[in-house]
C-alpha positions as CSV (number, residue, x, y, z in Angstrom):
1,M,0.1,0.0,-0.1
2,Q,2.8,2.1,1.0
3,A,4.7,1.5,-2.2
4,I,1.8,2.6,-4.2
5,A,0.7,5.7,-2.4
6,E,4.3,6.8,-2.9
7,N,4.0,6.8,-6.7
8,T,0.1,8.1,-6.8
9,A,1.2,11.4,-8.1
10,S,3.6,10.9,-10.5
11,D,1.3,8.1,-12.1
12,R,-1.9,10.0,-11.8
13,M,0.5,12.6,-13.6
14,R,1.3,10.1,-16.2
15,A,-2.2,8.9,-16.5
16,S,-3.5,12.6,-17.3
17,E,-0.7,12.5,-19.9
18,A,-1.7,9.4,-21.8
19,M,-5.4,10.9,-22.1
20,N,-4.6,14.5,-23.0
21,A,-1.9,12.2,-25.6
22,S,-5.0,10.9,-27.7
23,L,-8.9,11.2,-26.7
24,H,-9.7,7.6,-28.3
25,T,-7.6,6.1,-25.5
26,K,-9.4,3.4,-23.6
27,A,-9.9,3.8,-19.7
28,Y,-8.1,-0.1,-19.5
29,E,-5.5,0.7,-22.1
30,I,-4.2,3.0,-19.6
31,V,-3.8,0.7,-16.5
32,L,-2.3,-1.9,-19.4
33,E,0.4,0.6,-20.4
34,Y,1.0,1.1,-16.2
35,I,1.6,-2.5,-15.5
36,K,3.9,-2.9,-18.8
37,R,5.9,-0.1,-17.5
38,K,6.0,-1.7,-14.1
39,I,7.3,-4.3,-15.4
40,I,10.1,-2.9,-18.0
41,N,11.2,-0.7,-15.2
42,G,11.4,-4.2,-12.7
43,E,8.9,-2.9,-10.3
44,F,6.9,-5.9,-10.7
45,Q,9.0,-9.6,-11.1
46,L,7.8,-12.6,-11.5
47,G,5.8,-14.0,-8.9
48,D,5.0,-10.2,-7.7
49,K,1.7,-9.7,-6.6
50,L,-0.3,-6.3,-8.3
51,P,-2.1,-4.1,-6.0
52,P,-5.4,-4.7,-5.4
53,E,-8.0,-2.6,-8.0
54,R,-9.3,-0.2,-6.1
55,E,-5.6,0.7,-5.9
56,L,-5.0,1.2,-9.1
57,A,-8.0,2.6,-10.1
58,E,-7.8,5.4,-7.7
59,A,-4.0,5.5,-8.7
60,L,-4.6,5.8,-12.3
61,N,-7.8,8.0,-12.2
62,V,-10.0,5.6,-13.9
63,G,-13.1,3.2,-13.3
64,R,-12.4,-0.4,-11.1
65,N,-14.2,-2.0,-14.4
66,S,-11.4,-0.6,-16.5
67,V,-8.9,-2.4,-13.8
68,R,-11.0,-5.7,-14.6
69,E,-11.0,-5.3,-18.2
70,A,-7.6,-4.9,-18.4
71,L,-6.6,-8.1,-16.0
72,R,-8.3,-10.1,-18.1
73,V,-6.4,-9.1,-21.4
74,L,-3.3,-9.6,-19.3
75,N,-4.3,-13.0,-18.1
76,I,-5.7,-13.9,-21.7
77,M,-1.8,-12.9,-22.8
78,G,-0.6,-14.8,-19.6
79,V,1.6,-11.7,-18.0
80,I,-0.7,-12.6,-15.4
81,T,-2.3,-15.2,-13.1
82,S,-5.6,-15.0,-11.1
83,E,-5.8,-16.7,-7.8
84,H,-9.7,-16.7,-6.7
85,G,-9.4,-14.7,-3.1
86,A,-6.2,-14.3,-3.5
87,G,-5.3,-11.4,-6.2
88,N,-3.3,-11.1,-9.1
89,Y,0.1,-12.1,-9.9
90,I,2.9,-12.1,-12.6
91,S,3.7,-14.8,-14.2
92,C,5.3,-15.5,-17.7
93,N,2.2,-18.3,-19.3
94,F,2.5,-17.5,-22.9
95,Q,2.8,-20.8,-24.4
96,K,-1.5,-21.0,-25.2
97,N,-1.4,-17.5,-26.1
98,L,1.8,-18.3,-28.5
99,V,0.1,-21.8,-29.9
100,E,-3.3,-20.1,-30.5
101,S,-2.1,-17.1,-32.5
102,M,0.6,-19.0,-34.7
103,T,-2.8,-21.3,-35.5
104,M,-4.6,-18.6,-36.3
105,M,-2.2,-16.7,-38.4
106,F,-1.7,-19.9,-40.5
107,L,-5.3,-20.1,-40.5
108,L,-6.0,-16.6,-41.9
109,E,-2.4,-15.6,-43.4
110,E,-3.1,-19.2,-45.7
111,L,0.5,-20.0,-44.9
112,D,1.5,-23.1,-46.4
113,Y,2.8,-26.2,-44.8
114,E,6.3,-25.4,-46.5
115,E,6.7,-22.1,-44.7
116,V,6.1,-23.3,-41.3
117,S,8.3,-26.0,-41.6
118,Q,11.0,-23.6,-42.9
119,L,10.2,-21.8,-39.5
120,R,10.8,-25.1,-37.5
121,E,13.8,-25.7,-38.9
122,A,15.8,-22.7,-38.5
123,V,14.7,-22.9,-34.9
124,E,15.3,-26.6,-34.6
125,L,19.3,-25.3,-36.5
126,K,19.9,-22.8,-33.9
127,A,18.5,-25.6,-30.6
128,V,20.8,-28.4,-32.1
129,E,24.0,-26.4,-32.3
130,L,23.3,-24.8,-28.6
131,A,22.2,-28.0,-27.5
132,A,26.4,-29.4,-28.7
133,E,27.7,-27.1,-26.1
134,R,25.0,-27.7,-23.2
135,I,24.0,-30.9,-23.5
136,T,24.0,-33.5,-20.6
137,D,25.1,-37.0,-19.9
138,A,21.5,-37.9,-18.8
139,Q,19.8,-36.1,-22.3
140,L,22.4,-38.5,-24.1
141,E,21.9,-41.5,-22.7
142,E,17.8,-40.6,-23.2
143,L,18.3,-39.9,-26.7
144,N,20.4,-43.1,-27.2
145,S,17.0,-45.1,-25.6
146,I,14.8,-42.7,-28.1
147,L,16.8,-44.3,-31.0
148,S,16.8,-47.4,-30.0
149,E,12.8,-47.3,-29.9
150,L,12.7,-45.9,-33.4
151,Q,14.5,-48.4,-34.6
152,T,12.8,-52.0,-33.1
153,S,9.3,-50.5,-32.7
154,S,7.0,-51.5,-35.6
155,D,3.6,-49.2,-34.3
156,E,4.7,-46.2,-36.2
157,S,2.1,-44.0,-34.3
158,Y,4.9,-44.7,-31.6
159,R,7.2,-44.2,-33.6
160,A,5.8,-40.8,-34.3
161,V,5.9,-40.1,-30.7
162,M,9.1,-41.2,-30.3
163,D,10.2,-38.5,-33.3
164,K,8.6,-35.8,-31.5
165,R,9.9,-36.6,-28.5
166,L,13.8,-36.4,-29.9
167,H,13.0,-33.4,-30.9
168,Y,11.8,-31.8,-27.9
169,L,14.9,-33.3,-26.2
170,I,17.4,-31.4,-28.3
171,A,15.4,-28.1,-27.8
172,R,15.4,-28.7,-24.2
173,A,19.4,-29.6,-24.4
174,S,19.7,-26.2,-25.5
175,Q,18.7,-24.6,-22.3
176,N,17.5,-21.5,-24.5
177,V,13.6,-20.9,-23.0
178,M,12.4,-18.9,-25.9
179,I,14.0,-21.9,-28.4
180,L,11.6,-24.5,-26.9
181,Q,8.3,-22.4,-26.5
182,I,8.6,-21.9,-30.2
183,L,9.1,-25.2,-31.2
184,D,6.4,-25.5,-29.0
185,A,4.5,-23.7,-30.5
186,L,5.0,-24.6,-34.3
187,S,4.8,-28.4,-33.4
188,D,1.7,-27.9,-32.3
189,V,0.7,-26.1,-35.5
190,I,1.8,-28.8,-37.4
191,D,0.5,-31.7,-35.4
192,V,-3.1,-29.9,-36.3
193,F,-2.5,-29.9,-39.7
194,V,0.4,-32.3,-40.7
195,C,-0.8,-35.2,-38.8
196,N,0.2,-37.5,-41.0
197,M,3.4,-35.9,-42.4
198,R,5.4,-38.6,-40.9
199,G,3.1,-41.4,-42.6
200,K,4.3,-39.8,-46.0
201,I,8.1,-39.4,-45.5
202,I,8.3,-43.0,-44.9
203,T,6.3,-44.7,-47.8
204,S,9.1,-46.1,-48.7
205,M,11.3,-48.5,-47.1
206,G,14.1,-45.8,-48.4
207,N,13.1,-42.8,-46.6
208,R,12.5,-44.5,-43.1
209,Q,15.8,-45.8,-43.1
210,L,17.4,-42.7,-44.6
211,L,15.0,-40.6,-41.4
212,Q,16.4,-43.3,-38.6
213,R,20.1,-42.5,-39.9
214,L,19.6,-38.5,-40.0
215,H,18.2,-39.0,-36.3
216,E,21.2,-41.5,-35.6
217,R,23.6,-38.7,-36.9
218,I,22.4,-36.3,-35.0
219,V,22.5,-37.8,-31.9
220,E,26.0,-38.9,-32.5
221,A,27.5,-35.6,-33.5
222,L,25.8,-34.1,-30.0
223,S,27.3,-36.9,-28.3
224,C,31.2,-35.9,-30.0
225,R,30.1,-32.2,-29.4
226,D,30.2,-31.4,-32.7
227,R,28.0,-28.2,-33.4
228,A,29.2,-28.3,-37.4
229,A,27.9,-32.0,-37.8
230,A,24.9,-32.1,-36.0
231,K,23.6,-28.7,-37.9
232,Q,24.4,-30.4,-41.2
233,A,22.6,-34.0,-40.2
234,M,19.8,-31.5,-39.1
235,R,20.1,-29.1,-42.3
236,E,19.8,-32.6,-44.0
237,H,16.4,-34.2,-41.9
238,F,14.2,-30.9,-42.6
239,A,15.7,-31.1,-46.5
240,L,14.2,-34.0,-46.5
241,V,11.1,-33.5,-44.5
242,N,10.8,-30.1,-46.9
243,A,11.1,-32.1,-50.3
244,N,8.0,-34.5,-48.8
245,I,5.7,-31.6,-47.9
246,I,6.2,-30.2,-51.0
247,K,5.5,-33.3,-52.6
248,A,2.7,-33.8,-50.3
249,E,1.3,-30.2,-51.5
250,R,1.7,-31.1,-55.4
251,E,-0.4,-34.2,-54.8
252,N,-3.0,-32.5,-53.1
253,I,-2.8,-34.9,-49.9
254,F,-3.0,-31.5,-47.8
255,P,-6.4,-30.7,-47.3
256,K,-7.6,-27.3,-48.7
257,D,-10.2,-26.5,-45.8
258,R,-7.9,-25.7,-42.8
259,G,-10.7,-24.7,-40.8
260,K,-12.3,-28.3,-40.4
261,R,-8.7,-29.5,-40.0
262,L,-8.4,-26.9,-36.9
263,A,-9.6,-29.6,-33.3
264,L,-8.4,-27.1,-30.9
């Protein structure tokens, strides 16, 4: 209470300036800008509890309904978490929002599958490069276990799960949170729209063996901490994937009406 009271005068002045700067500025946007500024300045940090609605309304000279509207927006964005009876806390839960935004962009902008895969390729190339430096022995052991499952299992649906797990583990081994978040979002988009892509790639035994060998080369390079070799193997992996995506699009394997495939 004391902390927000000390800043009340300056906050009100800033709020007044913001309102005068644009007659079209909505009251809830003033609250959004206030909280954004506090986060940028380091005054609000992860896990911090926001001031009560009444204090925010008084400090910014806006109605409590405007504060509630701003808090709802922040909750949807993943910036805050609201706990009934406990208040609102600064959080970092952007994954769902990122996935939904990218999925809608895919639908509305009519991006093709090749473009989505190319973005994923760029992310995974950096991920494997970082993983070559940062991967742990335990993660390498898990990767080799996944390779064994991919080699011996005859259940293609299970193999698809193992394939995805292998790529996720490499992303985690990069120790880069943003890479993992972006890959999660891209992967969910691909799961929705290209859920049978792996099946199309391995229609021939030659492709199946090539895909397995590329996975083995990636893991071997990571075991040797060889960034260049890991990156090259991953690049060849996506060359195979992208070639089959292009082939599938030319053969009209993917649905024309993407919306009907959206099952979120």
